[in-house]
C-alpha positions, 0 to 999 in steps of 0.5 A: 529177149525172154518173159513170162507169158503173159503180155505186159501190155492190156490189149496185148493180154486181150489178145491171148484171152481171146486167142485161149478162148477160141482154141481151147475148146479143141483139146482134152485137158483134164486138170481143165475146168469148164468153169474156169474156161466160162470165167475166162470167156467173161473175163475176155468179152468184159476186158474187150469191152473195156478197151473199145469203150476207152478207146471211143472215149478217147478219139471222142475227146480229142473231137470236143477238144478241137469243138472247144478250141473252135469255140474259143479262138474260131471266127464267128459265121453266122451259124450255130456250132454243132457239136461232136456226137457222143461217142456210141458205146457197146452194149456192157458184158457180165461184170467180172471181178479184178485178177484177170491175170491170177485167174489166166496163170492159173488156168495156164497151169492146170493146162500144163499139168494136165495129161496130154498136154504138149508144148506144142498145145501150150504155143497154140494156146498161148500160154508159154513164154517166148523168146521174141527178138528185139525190133525197134520198128516193132514199138509202142509205148504204153504210158501210165499218166498221174499228176506229180505236185499238180504236174503232169507225171508219166511212166513207161516201159523204157526196155532196150530202147534209149527212151523217148520223144515226147509231142506235146499238144498245149490247146493252143491251136498249134497241135503237136509239137515236139516237146521233150525227151526222156531217157528215163522209164519216168518223166515230168513235165515241168511246164508253168501251170496255168493260172490258180484255179484255171483248168487246161487240157494237155495231150501228149504222144510218146515215140521210141528212140532208137540210135537217135531216130525215132522207131515204131509206132506212136503211144496212144494219145494221153489227155491230161487236165492240168489245173493251176494251184 
């Protein structure tokens, strides 16, 4: 499947940044400015920090959800409850401006217009489009969430898949259970909302469907705070 050279996922794009920064010093490309390379390296370092920090908080949030459930539903065993540790976050690197994709596209264009540039160099730097075969088992849904009239609303890239199987943890102690299927690239959870003013945490995982079977890897756990209207 032909696509632009920039990976559509944040993790994939970050991999491209890191790969580019590690290899660009090995080539002499006369249209590539040293300051631009430094900017891409700063982008890569900051995005790596953002991704790792977000993952740390997501994992930590799952621990706190479990801890809250045990406080609410657990039995009193005669000792104080011990909360999970707070997430350990690395020191934040130098701040950068938004627009990483544009900056990466611009330095890639300068590479390609330089004398001595070849397609082999472009492939090594991961700045050329590739013809990637569709392998159903390689899929991992990347899902964006928001609220629509108080209900969780999701968008994901459907591609050549038939849709997604959705797993949901409603915070009722049952953990993730099969909840619904989505055949369109958007989905709204129209489950009844909690009582007015009451906030609860619902968690979701999405798994691609291909030929009526679940394939690939489940999405990152998505946590949505839902408040009754």
